[in-house]
C-alpha positions as CSV (number, residue, x, y, z in Angstrom):
1,M,-33.9,-60.8,17.5
2,P,-34.4,-62.7,14.1
3,V,-31.5,-63.0,11.8
4,H,-32.3,-62.3,8.3
5,R,-30.4,-64.1,5.5
6,T,-30.6,-63.3,1.9
7,R,-29.7,-65.6,-1.0
8,P,-28.0,-64.7,-4.3
9,S,-30.2,-63.0,-6.8
10,G,-31.6,-65.8,-9.2
11,A,-30.7,-69.0,-6.9
12,A,-33.3,-71.6,-6.9
13,V,-34.6,-73.2,-3.6
14,P,-35.2,-76.6,-4.1
15,A,-38.7,-77.9,-3.5
16,T,-37.5,-80.2,-0.7
17,A,-36.0,-77.4,1.2
18,C,-39.5,-75.6,0.8
19,A,-41.3,-78.6,2.2
20,A,-38.8,-79.0,5.1
21,A,-39.3,-75.3,5.9
22,L,-43.1,-75.8,5.8
23,V,-42.9,-78.9,8.0
24,A,-40.7,-77.3,10.6
25,L,-43.2,-74.2,10.6
26,T,-46.0,-76.4,11.0
27,L,-44.5,-78.5,13.8
28,L,-43.7,-75.2,15.8
29,T,-47.1,-73.6,15.4
30,G,-48.9,-76.9,15.9
31,C,-47.1,-77.5,19.3
32,S,-48.1,-74.1,20.6
33,D,-51.6,-74.6,20.4
34,G,-52.0,-77.9,22.3
35,D,-52.6,-80.3,19.5
36,S,-51.6,-83.9,19.8
37,P,-48.4,-85.2,18.4
38,S,-50.2,-87.1,15.7
39,G,-52.5,-84.1,14.7
40,V,-49.3,-82.0,14.3
41,A,-47.6,-84.7,12.3
42,S,-50.5,-85.1,10.0
43,R,-50.7,-81.4,9.4
44,A,-47.0,-81.5,8.6
45,A,-47.3,-84.2,6.1
46,S,-50.1,-82.5,4.4
47,A,-48.2,-79.3,4.1
48,A,-45.3,-81.1,2.7
49,E,-47.3,-83.0,0.3
50,S,-49.0,-79.8,-0.8
51,A,-45.7,-78.0,-1.1
52,R,-44.5,-80.9,-3.3
53,D,-47.4,-80.7,-5.5
54,R,-47.0,-76.9,-6.1
55,A,-43.3,-77.4,-7.1
56,T,-44.2,-80.2,-9.4
57,A,-46.9,-78.0,-11.0
58,A,-44.4,-75.2,-11.4
59,A,-41.7,-77.3,-13.1
60,S,-44.3,-78.8,-15.4
61,S,-45.5,-75.3,-16.4
62,L,-41.9,-74.0,-16.9
63,A,-41.0,-77.1,-19.2
64,S,-44.4,-76.6,-21.1
65,R,-43.4,-72.8,-21.8
66,A,-40.0,-73.8,-22.9
67,T,-41.3,-76.4,-25.4
68,E,-43.9,-73.7,-26.7
69,G,-41.0,-71.2,-27.1
70,L,-38.9,-73.8,-29.0
71,A,-41.9,-74.7,-31.4
72,S,-42.5,-71.1,-31.8
73,A,-39.0,-70.2,-32.8
74,T,-38.8,-73.1,-35.1
75,A,-42.0,-72.0,-36.8
76,E,-40.9,-68.4,-37.1
77,A,-37.4,-69.7,-38.8
78,G,-39.6,-71.6,-41.3
79,R,-41.7,-68.7,-42.1
80,R,-38.7,-66.5,-42.6
81,L,-37.0,-69.1,-44.9
82,D,-40.2,-69.6,-46.8
83,G,-40.6,-65.8,-47.2
84,I,-37.3,-65.3,-49.1
85,K,-38.4,-64.4,-52.8
86,G,-36.4,-66.1,-55.3
87,G,-34.6,-68.3,-52.9
88,T,-33.3,-71.7,-53.7
89,E,-32.9,-74.6,-50.9
90,A,-29.2,-74.8,-50.3
91,A,-28.6,-77.1,-47.3
92,D,-26.1,-79.1,-49.2
93,D,-23.9,-76.0,-49.8
94,V,-23.8,-75.3,-46.0
95,K,-21.8,-76.9,-43.2
96,V,-21.6,-76.3,-39.4
97,G,-18.5,-76.5,-37.3
98,G,-18.6,-78.2,-33.7
99,A,-20.8,-76.7,-31.0
100,E,-18.7,-74.4,-28.5
101,T,-19.4,-72.6,-25.5
102,D,-18.9,-68.8,-25.7
103,G,-19.6,-67.3,-22.2
104,D,-23.3,-68.5,-21.4
105,R,-24.3,-69.4,-25.2
106,T,-23.4,-72.1,-27.6
107,T,-22.1,-71.2,-31.0
108,T,-20.9,-72.8,-34.2
109,E,-19.5,-71.5,-37.4
110,V,-21.7,-71.7,-40.4
111,T,-19.7,-71.9,-43.6
112,A,-21.6,-71.4,-47.0
113,T,-20.3,-72.3,-50.2
114,N,-21.7,-70.2,-53.3
115,T,-21.9,-72.6,-56.2
116,D,-23.9,-70.1,-58.2
117,S,-22.1,-67.8,-60.9
118,T,-23.1,-64.6,-58.9
119,T,-22.7,-63.2,-55.4
120,R,-25.4,-64.7,-53.0
121,S,-26.4,-64.7,-49.6
122,F,-27.6,-67.5,-47.6
123,S,-30.2,-67.8,-44.7
124,V,-29.4,-70.9,-42.5
125,Q,-31.5,-72.5,-39.6
126,V,-29.1,-74.1,-37.3
127,D,-30.7,-76.5,-34.7
128,F,-28.7,-77.2,-31.5
129,T,-29.4,-80.6,-30.2
130,D,-28.4,-82.9,-27.4
131,Q,-26.6,-86.3,-27.9
132,D,-30.1,-88.0,-28.4
133,G,-30.9,-85.6,-31.2
134,T,-33.5,-83.7,-29.2
135,R,-33.7,-80.0,-30.4
136,L,-32.6,-77.7,-27.7
137,D,-32.5,-74.4,-29.7
138,T,-33.0,-73.1,-33.0
139,V,-31.6,-70.0,-34.6
140,L,-31.6,-68.3,-38.0
141,V,-28.1,-66.9,-39.4
142,T,-27.4,-65.0,-42.5
143,V,-24.2,-65.6,-44.4
144,S,-24.2,-62.3,-46.5
145,D,-22.5,-61.6,-50.0
146,V,-20.6,-64.9,-50.7
147,P,-18.8,-64.2,-54.2
148,A,-19.4,-66.8,-56.8
149,G,-17.2,-70.0,-56.3
150,A,-16.3,-68.9,-52.9
151,S,-17.2,-69.7,-49.2
152,G,-18.5,-67.3,-46.4
153,T,-18.9,-67.6,-42.8
154,A,-21.2,-66.7,-39.9
155,T,-21.6,-67.4,-36.2
156,A,-24.7,-69.1,-35.0
157,R,-25.4,-68.3,-31.5
158,S,-28.0,-69.9,-29.4
159,G,-30.6,-67.9,-27.6
160,H,-29.8,-69.3,-24.0
161,R,-27.7,-71.4,-22.1
162,L,-27.9,-75.1,-23.2
163,P,-27.2,-78.0,-20.9
164,G,-24.9,-80.7,-21.4
165,E,-23.3,-82.0,-24.6
166,V,-24.7,-79.9,-27.6
167,K,-24.4,-80.7,-31.4
168,A,-25.3,-78.3,-34.1
169,E,-26.8,-79.1,-37.5
170,V,-28.1,-77.4,-40.5
171,A,-31.9,-77.9,-40.5
172,R,-32.4,-75.8,-43.5
173,A,-30.7,-73.3,-46.0
174,V,-31.8,-71.1,-48.5
175,R,-29.5,-69.1,-51.2
176,Y,-30.8,-65.9,-52.7
């Protein structure tokens, strides 16, 4: 009687494990129909190569979707900042703290200093980057109702888990 094992939900099966399983399956079924050992080996190699090609294509597709999603988020942040009526560019008045991990997200504190004479709010685009400066995520955060001559804070939180060492930087800020 076969034993069925389950893997934890969300666990990934490496492409090499899939290929090895296909090779073993091909070898077992190939031996039962009287084929020569070289024919079985050829089919096993072909099956392993096919599995590797499918895994490579799937990884490439996933990477492409991630890149498209980041470009879309960046474009949306730009549209929202551009759509603020009566806003003034204010990146020099905004600072971010160090990037920290909070559960499965990366966060940073955003501090906006209001140099105007009336209460203002700030919309800030924060980019999370790796150590090489490659953008990993972009978020838009609002620091609301900062009194004249004072500073206000908000927390920018990444939209997903970010790998490795992450830095935060102000990409753009609008005071309104």
